[in-house]
LOFI-28152 format. One record per residue (C-alpha): residue number from 1; x, z, y. Coordinates in steps of 0.2 Angstrom, whole numbers, padded with zeros to 4 digits. Example, Ala and Ser with C-alpha at 12.3 -4.5 7.8 and 13.67 -1.06 7.14 Angstrom:
<site><num>1</num><X>0062</X><Z>0039</Z><Y>-0022</Y></site>
<site><num>2</num><X>0068</X><Z>0036</Z><Y>-0005</Y></site>
//
This chain:
<site><num>1</num><X>0000</X><Z>0000</Z><Y>0000</Y></site>
<site><num>2</num><X>0014</X><Z>0005</Z><Y>0012</Y></site>
<site><num>3</num><X>0024</X><Z>-0011</Z><Y>0008</Y></site>
<site><num>4</num><X>0009</X><Z>-0022</Z><Y>0011</Y></site>
<site><num>5</num><X>0006</X><Z>-0014</Z><Y>0028</Y></site>
<site><num>6</num><X>0024</X><Z>-0017</Z><Y>0032</Y></site>
<site><num>7</num><X>0023</X><Z>-0035</Z><Y>0027</Y></site>
<site><num>8</num><X>0007</X><Z>-0038</Z><Y>0037</Y></site>
<site><num>9</num><X>0015</X><Z>-0030</Z><Y>0053</Y></site>
<site><num>10</num><X>0030</X><Z>-0041</Z><Y>0051</Y></site>
<site><num>11</num><X>0020</X><Z>-0057</Z><Y>0049</Y></site>
<site><num>12</num><X>0009</X><Z>-0053</Z><Y>0063</Y></site>
<site><num>13</num><X>0024</X><Z>-0049</Z><Y>0075</Y></site>
<site><num>14</num><X>0034</X><Z>-0064</Z><Y>0070</Y></site>
<site><num>15</num><X>0018</X><Z>-0076</Z><Y>0072</Y></site>
<site><num>16</num><X>0016</X><Z>-0068</Z><Y>0090</Y></site>
<site><num>17</num><X>0033</X><Z>-0070</Z><Y>0096</Y></site>
<site><num>18</num><X>0039</X><Z>-0087</Z><Y>0089</Y></site>
<site><num>19</num><X>0022</X><Z>-0096</Z><Y>0088</Y></site>
<site><num>20</num><X>0016</X><Z>-0106</Z><Y>0103</Y></site>
<site><num>21</num><X>0005</X><Z>-0121</Z><Y>0108</Y></site>
<site><num>22</num><X>0012</X><Z>-0138</Z><Y>0112</Y></site>
<site><num>23</num><X>0012</X><Z>-0140</Z><Y>0131</Y></site>
<site><num>24</num><X>0018</X><Z>-0158</Z><Y>0134</Y></site>
<site><num>25</num><X>0006</X><Z>-0170</Z><Y>0141</Y></site>
<site><num>26</num><X>0010</X><Z>-0179</Z><Y>0156</Y></site>
<site><num>27</num><X>0014</X><Z>-0198</Z><Y>0156</Y></site>
<site><num>28</num><X>0023</X><Z>-0200</Z><Y>0173</Y></site>
<site><num>29</num><X>0040</X><Z>-0192</Z><Y>0174</Y></site>
<site><num>30</num><X>0047</X><Z>-0199</Z><Y>0190</Y></site>
<site><num>31</num><X>0039</X><Z>-0196</Z><Y>0207</Y></site>
<site><num>32</num><X>0050</X><Z>-0205</Z><Y>0220</Y></site>
<site><num>33</num><X>0040</X><Z>-0202</Z><Y>0235</Y></site>
<site><num>34</num><X>0056</X><Z>-0203</Z><Y>0246</Y></site>
<site><num>35</num><X>0060</X><Z>-0221</Z><Y>0240</Y></site>
<site><num>36</num><X>0077</X><Z>-0217</Z><Y>0233</Y></site>
<site><num>37</num><X>0076</X><Z>-0228</Z><Y>0218</Y></site>
<site><num>38</num><X>0073</X><Z>-0246</Z><Y>0214</Y></site>
<site><num>39</num><X>0059</X><Z>-0251</Z><Y>0202</Y></site>
<site><num>40</num><X>0072</X><Z>-0255</Z><Y>0189</Y></site>
<site><num>41</num><X>0080</X><Z>-0237</Z><Y>0191</Y></site>
<site><num>42</num><X>0063</X><Z>-0229</Z><Y>0190</Y></site>
<site><num>43</num><X>0058</X><Z>-0238</Z><Y>0174</Y></site>
<site><num>44</num><X>0075</X><Z>-0233</Z><Y>0166</Y></site>
<site><num>45</num><X>0073</X><Z>-0215</Z><Y>0171</Y></site>
<site><num>46</num><X>0055</X><Z>-0214</Z><Y>0165</Y></site>
<site><num>47</num><X>0061</X><Z>-0220</Z><Y>0148</Y></site>
<site><num>48</num><X>0075</X><Z>-0208</Z><Y>0147</Y></site>
<site><num>49</num><X>0065</X><Z>-0193</Z><Y>0153</Y></site>
<site><num>50</num><X>0051</X><Z>-0197</Z><Y>0141</Y></site>
<site><num>51</num><X>0063</X><Z>-0199</Z><Y>0126</Y></site>
<site><num>52</num><X>0071</X><Z>-0182</Z><Y>0129</Y></site>
<site><num>53</num><X>0055</X><Z>-0173</Z><Y>0134</Y></site>
<site><num>54</num><X>0047</X><Z>-0179</Z><Y>0118</Y></site>
<site><num>55</num><X>0061</X><Z>-0172</Z><Y>0108</Y></site>
<site><num>56</num><X>0059</X><Z>-0155</Z><Y>0115</Y></site>
<site><num>57</num><X>0041</X><Z>-0154</Z><Y>0118</Y></site>
<site><num>58</num><X>0045</X><Z>-0152</Z><Y>0137</Y></site>
<site><num>59</num><X>0041</X><Z>-0163</Z><Y>0151</Y></site>
<site><num>60</num><X>0056</X><Z>-0168</Z><Y>0162</Y></site>
<site><num>61</num><X>0050</X><Z>-0171</Z><Y>0180</Y></site>
<site><num>62</num><X>0060</X><Z>-0178</Z><Y>0195</Y></site>
<site><num>63</num><X>0052</X><Z>-0178</Z><Y>0212</Y></site>
<site><num>64</num><X>0059</X><Z>-0184</Z><Y>0228</Y></site>
<site><num>65</num><X>0051</X><Z>-0181</Z><Y>0245</Y></site>
<site><num>66</num><X>0055</X><Z>-0183</Z><Y>0263</Y></site>
<site><num>67</num><X>0044</X><Z>-0172</Z><Y>0274</Y></site>
<site><num>68</num><X>0049</X><Z>-0160</Z><Y>0288</Y></site>
<site><num>69</num><X>0035</X><Z>-0149</Z><Y>0285</Y></site>
<site><num>70</num><X>0039</X><Z>-0143</Z><Y>0267</Y></site>
<site><num>71</num><X>0050</X><Z>-0130</Z><Y>0259</Y></site>
<site><num>72</num><X>0058</X><Z>-0137</Z><Y>0243</Y></site>
<site><num>73</num><X>0054</X><Z>-0122</Z><Y>0232</Y></site>
<site><num>74</num><X>0036</X><Z>-0120</Z><Y>0238</Y></site>
<site><num>75</num><X>0034</X><Z>-0138</Z><Y>0236</Y></site>
<site><num>76</num><X>0040</X><Z>-0138</Z><Y>0218</Y></site>
<site><num>77</num><X>0028</X><Z>-0123</Z><Y>0214</Y></site>
<site><num>78</num><X>0013</X><Z>-0132</Z><Y>0222</Y></site>
<site><num>79</num><X>0017</X><Z>-0148</Z><Y>0213</Y></site>
<site><num>80</num><X>0017</X><Z>-0139</Z><Y>0196</Y></site>
<site><num>81</num><X>0001</X><Z>-0130</Z><Y>0200</Y></site>
<site><num>82</num><X>-0008</X><Z>-0146</Z><Y>0205</Y></site>
<site><num>83</num><X>-0002</X><Z>-0156</Z><Y>0189</Y></site>
<site><num>84</num><X>-0006</X><Z>-0142</Z><Y>0177</Y></site>
<site><num>85</num><X>-0023</X><Z>-0140</Z><Y>0184</Y></site>
<site><num>86</num><X>-0026</X><Z>-0159</Z><Y>0183</Y></site>
<site><num>87</num><X>-0022</X><Z>-0158</Z><Y>0164</Y></site>
<site><num>88</num><X>-0032</X><Z>-0142</Z><Y>0161</Y></site>
<site><num>89</num><X>-0018</X><Z>-0133</Z><Y>0152</Y></site>
<site><num>90</num><X>-0015</X><Z>-0114</Z><Y>0152</Y></site>
<site><num>91</num><X>0004</X><Z>-0117</Z><Y>0150</Y></site>
<site><num>92</num><X>0015</X><Z>-0132</Z><Y>0152</Y></site>
<site><num>93</num><X>0033</X><Z>-0134</Z><Y>0147</Y></site>
<site><num>94</num><X>0043</X><Z>-0142</Z><Y>0161</Y></site>
<site><num>95</num><X>0061</X><Z>-0144</Z><Y>0167</Y></site>
<site><num>96</num><X>0059</X><Z>-0150</Z><Y>0185</Y></site>
<site><num>97</num><X>0071</X><Z>-0157</Z><Y>0199</Y></site>
<site><num>98</num><X>0065</X><Z>-0159</Z><Y>0217</Y></site>
<site><num>99</num><X>0075</X><Z>-0167</Z><Y>0230</Y></site>
<site><num>100</num><X>0070</X><Z>-0164</Z><Y>0248</Y></site>
<site><num>101</num><X>0079</X><Z>-0178</Z><Y>0259</Y></site>
<site><num>102</num><X>0073</X><Z>-0171</Z><Y>0276</Y></site>
<site><num>103</num><X>0083</X><Z>-0155</Z><Y>0273</Y></site>
<site><num>104</num><X>0096</X><Z>-0161</Z><Y>0261</Y></site>
<site><num>105</num><X>0091</X><Z>-0148</Z><Y>0248</Y></site>
<site><num>106</num><X>0088</X><Z>-0148</Z><Y>0230</Y></site>
<site><num>107</num><X>0078</X><Z>-0136</Z><Y>0219</Y></site>
<site><num>108</num><X>0078</X><Z>-0135</Z><Y>0200</Y></site>
<site><num>109</num><X>0065</X><Z>-0126</Z><Y>0190</Y></site>
<site><num>110</num><X>0061</X><Z>-0122</Z><Y>0172</Y></site>
<site><num>111</num><X>0043</X><Z>-0117</Z><Y>0166</Y></site>
<site><num>112</num><X>0038</X><Z>-0109</Z><Y>0150</Y></site>
<site><num>113</num><X>0049</X><Z>-0117</Z><Y>0136</Y></site>
<site><num>114</num><X>0059</X><Z>-0125</Z><Y>0151</Y></site>
<site><num>115</num><X>0062</X><Z>-0107</Z><Y>0157</Y></site>
<site><num>116</num><X>0067</X><Z>-0101</Z><Y>0140</Y></site>
<site><num>117</num><X>0081</X><Z>-0113</Z><Y>0138</Y></site>
<site><num>118</num><X>0085</X><Z>-0116</Z><Y>0157</Y></site>
<site><num>119</num><X>0087</X><Z>-0099</Z><Y>0165</Y></site>
<site><num>120</num><X>0094</X><Z>-0097</Z><Y>0183</Y></site>
<site><num>121</num><X>0112</X><Z>-0097</Z><Y>0179</Y></site>
<site><num>122</num><X>0110</X><Z>-0113</Z><Y>0168</Y></site>
<site><num>123</num><X>0101</X><Z>-0121</Z><Y>0182</Y></site>
<site><num>124</num><X>0115</X><Z>-0116</Z><Y>0194</Y></site>
<site><num>125</num><X>0127</X><Z>-0125</Z><Y>0183</Y></site>
<site><num>126</num><X>0116</X><Z>-0141</Z><Y>0182</Y></site>
<site><num>127</num><X>0114</X><Z>-0141</Z><Y>0201</Y></site>
<site><num>128</num><X>0133</X><Z>-0139</Z><Y>0203</Y></site>
<site><num>129</num><X>0136</X><Z>-0154</Z><Y>0192</Y></site>
<site><num>130</num><X>0124</X><Z>-0166</Z><Y>0199</Y></site>
<site><num>131</num><X>0127</X><Z>-0161</Z><Y>0218</Y></site>
<site><num>132</num><X>0142</X><Z>-0173</Z><Y>0220</Y></site>
<site><num>133</num><X>0132</X><Z>-0188</Z><Y>0215</Y></site>
<site><num>134</num><X>0117</X><Z>-0183</Z><Y>0226</Y></site>
<site><num>135</num><X>0129</X><Z>-0180</Z><Y>0241</Y></site>
<site><num>136</num><X>0137</X><Z>-0198</Z><Y>0238</Y></site>
<site><num>137</num><X>0119</X><Z>-0205</Z><Y>0237</Y></site>
<site><num>138</num><X>0121</X><Z>-0210</Z><Y>0219</Y></site>
<site><num>139</num><X>0104</X><Z>-0204</Z><Y>0215</Y></site>
<site><num>140</num><X>0101</X><Z>-0213</Z><Y>0199</Y></site>
<site><num>141</num><X>0117</X><Z>-0206</Z><Y>0191</Y></site>
<site><num>142</num><X>0112</X><Z>-0188</Z><Y>0197</Y></site>
<site><num>143</num><X>0095</X><Z>-0190</Z><Y>0189</Y></site>
<site><num>144</num><X>0103</X><Z>-0196</Z><Y>0173</Y></site>
<site><num>145</num><X>0115</X><Z>-0181</Z><Y>0173</Y></site>
<site><num>146</num><X>0100</X><Z>-0170</Z><Y>0175</Y></site>
<site><num>147</num><X>0091</X><Z>-0177</Z><Y>0160</Y></site>
<site><num>148</num><X>0107</X><Z>-0177</Z><Y>0150</Y></site>
<site><num>149</num><X>0111</X><Z>-0158</Z><Y>0154</Y></site>
<site><num>150</num><X>0093</X><Z>-0153</Z><Y>0151</Y></site>
<site><num>151</num><X>0095</X><Z>-0161</Z><Y>0134</Y></site>
<site><num>152</num><X>0111</X><Z>-0152</Z><Y>0130</Y></site>
<site><num>153</num><X>0104</X><Z>-0135</Z><Y>0134</Y></site>
<site><num>154</num><X>0088</X><Z>-0138</Z><Y>0125</Y></site>
<site><num>155</num><X>0098</X><Z>-0142</Z><Y>0109</Y></site>
<site><num>156</num><X>0106</X><Z>-0125</Z><Y>0109</Y></site>
<site><num>157</num><X>0101</X><Z>-0107</Z><Y>0109</Y></site>
<site><num>158</num><X>0088</X><Z>-0100</Z><Y>0121</Y></site>
<site><num>159</num><X>0096</X><Z>-0093</Z><Y>0137</Y></site>
<site><num>160</num><X>0089</X><Z>-0076</Z><Y>0134</Y></site>
<site><num>161</num><X>0096</X><Z>-0065</Z><Y>0120</Y></site>
<site><num>162</num><X>0079</X><Z>-0056</Z><Y>0118</Y></site>
<site><num>163</num><X>0071</X><Z>-0073</Z><Y>0115</Y></site>
<site><num>164</num><X>0083</X><Z>-0080</Z><Y>0102</Y></site>
<site><num>165</num><X>0074</X><Z>-0081</Z><Y>0085</Y></site>
<site><num>166</num><X>0086</X><Z>-0070</Z><Y>0075</Y></site>
<site><num>167</num><X>0085</X><Z>-0057</Z><Y>0088</Y></site>
<site><num>168</num><X>0066</X><Z>-0058</Z><Y>0087</Y></site>
<site><num>169</num><X>0067</X><Z>-0056</Z><Y>0068</Y></site>
<site><num>170</num><X>0077</X><Z>-0040</Z><Y>0070</Y></site>
<site><num>171</num><X>0065</X><Z>-0033</Z><Y>0083</Y></site>
<site><num>172</num><X>0050</X><Z>-0037</Z><Y>0072</Y></site>
<site><num>173</num><X>0058</X><Z>-0028</Z><Y>0057</Y></site>
<site><num>174</num><X>0062</X><Z>-0013</Z><Y>0068</Y></site>
<site><num>175</num><X>0044</X><Z>-0012</Z><Y>0075</Y></site>
<site><num>176</num><X>0037</X><Z>-0015</Z><Y>0057</Y></site>
<site><num>177</num><X>0048</X><Z>0000</Z><Y>0051</Y></site>
<site><num>178</num><X>0041</X><Z>0011</Z><Y>0065</Y></site>
<site><num>179</num><X>0023</X><Z>0006</Z><Y>0061</Y></site>
<site><num>180</num><X>0026</X><Z>0010</Z><Y>0042</Y></site>
<site><num>181</num><X>0035</X><Z>0026</Z><Y>0047</Y></site>
<site><num>182</num><X>0021</X><Z>0031</Z><Y>0057</Y></site>
<site><num>183</num><X>0009</X><Z>0029</Z><Y>0043</Y></site>
<site><num>184</num><X>0020</X><Z>0039</Z><Y>0032</Y></site>
<site><num>185</num><X>0022</X><Z>0053</Z><Y>0044</Y></site>
<site><num>186</num><X>0003</X><Z>0054</Z><Y>0048</Y></site>
<site><num>187</num><X>-0001</X><Z>0055</Z><Y>0029</Y></site>
<site><num>188</num><X>0008</X><Z>0072</Z><Y>0028</Y></site>
<site><num>189</num><X>0006</X><Z>0089</Z><Y>0037</Y></site>
<site><num>190</num><X>0009</X><Z>0091</Z><Y>0055</Y></site>
<site><num>191</num><X>0022</X><Z>0102</Z><Y>0063</Y></site>
<site><num>192</num><X>0013</X><Z>0115</Z><Y>0075</Y></site>
<site><num>193</num><X>0029</X><Z>0124</Z><Y>0082</Y></site>
<site><num>194</num><X>0036</X><Z>0119</Z><Y>0099</Y></site>
<site><num>195</num><X>0049</X><Z>0124</Z><Y>0111</Y></site>
<site><num>196</num><X>0039</X><Z>0140</Z><Y>0117</Y></site>
<site><num>197</num><X>0034</X><Z>0147</Z><Y>0100</Y></site>
<site><num>198</num><X>0049</X><Z>0159</Z><Y>0099</Y></site>
<site><num>199</num><X>0051</X><Z>0161</Z><Y>0117</Y></site>
<site><num>200</num><X>0047</X><Z>0179</Z><Y>0125</Y></site>
<site><num>201</num><X>0044</X><Z>0175</Z><Y>0143</Y></site>
<site><num>202</num><X>0045</X><Z>0194</Z><Y>0147</Y></site>
<site><num>203</num><X>0063</X><Z>0195</Z><Y>0142</Y></site>
<site><num>204</num><X>0070</X><Z>0178</Z><Y>0145</Y></site>
<site><num>205</num><X>0084</X><Z>0177</Z><Y>0157</Y></site>
<site><num>206</num><X>0078</X><Z>0161</Z><Y>0166</Y></site>
<site><num>207</num><X>0070</X><Z>0169</Z><Y>0182</Y></site>
<site><num>208</num><X>0068</X><Z>0154</Z><Y>0193</Y></site>
<site><num>209</num><X>0073</X><Z>0136</Z><Y>0196</Y></site>
<site><num>210</num><X>0076</X><Z>0126</Z><Y>0211</Y></site>
<site><num>211</num><X>0082</X><Z>0109</Z><Y>0217</Y></site>
<site><num>212</num><X>0096</X><Z>0107</Z><Y>0230</Y></site>
<site><num>213</num><X>0099</X><Z>0092</Z><Y>0241</Y></site>
<site><num>214</num><X>0117</X><Z>0087</Z><Y>0240</Y></site>
<site><num>215</num><X>0119</X><Z>0070</Z><Y>0249</Y></site>
<site><num>216</num><X>0112</X><Z>0053</Z><Y>0254</Y></site>
<site><num>217</num><X>0119</X><Z>0037</Z><Y>0246</Y></site>
<site><num>218</num><X>0119</X><Z>0021</Z><Y>0256</Y></site>
<site><num>219</num><X>0120</X><Z>0005</Z><Y>0246</Y></site>
<site><num>220</num><X>0125</X><Z>-0011</Z><Y>0255</Y></site>
<site><num>221</num><X>0118</X><Z>-0028</Z><Y>0249</Y></site>
<site><num>222</num><X>0127</X><Z>-0045</Z><Y>0253</Y></site>
<site><num>223</num><X>0117</X><Z>-0057</Z><Y>0263</Y></site>
<site><num>224</num><X>0112</X><Z>-0072</Z><Y>0251</Y></site>
<site><num>225</num><X>0122</X><Z>-0088</Z><Y>0253</Y></site>
<site><num>226</num><X>0114</X><Z>-0105</Z><Y>0257</Y></site>
<site><num>227</num><X>0115</X><Z>-0109</Z><Y>0238</Y></site>
<site><num>228</num><X>0104</X><Z>-0097</Z><Y>0228</Y></site>
<site><num>229</num><X>0098</X><Z>-0093</Z><Y>0211</Y></site>
<site><num>230</num><X>0081</X><Z>-0087</Z><Y>0207</Y></site>
<site><num>231</num><X>0064</X><Z>-0092</Z><Y>0201</Y></site>
<site><num>232</num><X>0047</X><Z>-0084</Z><Y>0205</Y></site>
<site><num>233</num><X>0029</X><Z>-0086</Z><Y>0202</Y></site>
<site><num>234</num><X>0018</X><Z>-0100</Z><Y>0208</Y></site>
<site><num>235</num><X>0002</X><Z>-0098</Z><Y>0217</Y></site>
<site><num>236</num><X>-0007</X><Z>-0101</Z><Y>0200</Y></site>
<site><num>237</num><X>0003</X><Z>-0087</Z><Y>0192</Y></site>
<site><num>238</num><X>0016</X><Z>-0097</Z><Y>0182</Y></site>
<site><num>239</num><X>0033</X><Z>-0089</Z><Y>0181</Y></site>
<site><num>240</num><X>0048</X><Z>-0100</Z><Y>0182</Y></site>
<site><num>241</num><X>0067</X><Z>-0100</Z><Y>0183</Y></site>
<site><num>242</num><X>0076</X><Z>-0108</Z><Y>0198</Y></site>
<site><num>243</num><X>0091</X><Z>-0114</Z><Y>0207</Y></site>
<site><num>244</num><X>0092</X><Z>-0120</Z><Y>0225</Y></site>
<site><num>245</num><X>0106</X><Z>-0128</Z><Y>0235</Y></site>
<site><num>246</num><X>0111</X><Z>-0140</Z><Y>0248</Y></site>
<site><num>247</num><X>0119</X><Z>-0157</Z><Y>0245</Y></site>
//
């Protein structure tokens, strides 16, 4: 009976942690609203992004914009919310690159499975590698680099230790053991003694206690640089990793 309970708990936890719905649905991958690419280049990048995206069940999106009234990070989040709502999805796996030509800024973001494999530091690395091509105006090459680097990271282990499959199995086994142990413990007698059972408050030498103020500690925080890591949560409530910088 106890063994069966343990196996049930393990199966349930593994199903919860490693299971997931497919969230790959959009057909268009390249949104060149700033007009940086030729038709031939768009077609080539669409094909490449589709091939890599299908392999990893993750849409790879590239968006360019030239608008003085936008913030590149906010624009990325709003774009994601708009597209996921259009598809009627609860979650949508995405690796996204947004280029703001007006402010010469770029923002990279990972959503759901994209975030799992592309955390802030990995997106920083991708941004640093594609920035020289962006600065030189070689946009097709920069976008090809982005797709290739996403492919490389998706082919490896997740970025977060806690989300790697082998670590999840260990956690599942530990939690299953705790559940089983709890059943075993509750099947026996309870301990009714506590820390005050043998304490005579009339003869105890502990007369009083107090808190003394010692000092105040001031911590200084460095002002963020122009290039910064950090995702966030969209207006629609979707968490993402991110990396932002100039080019």
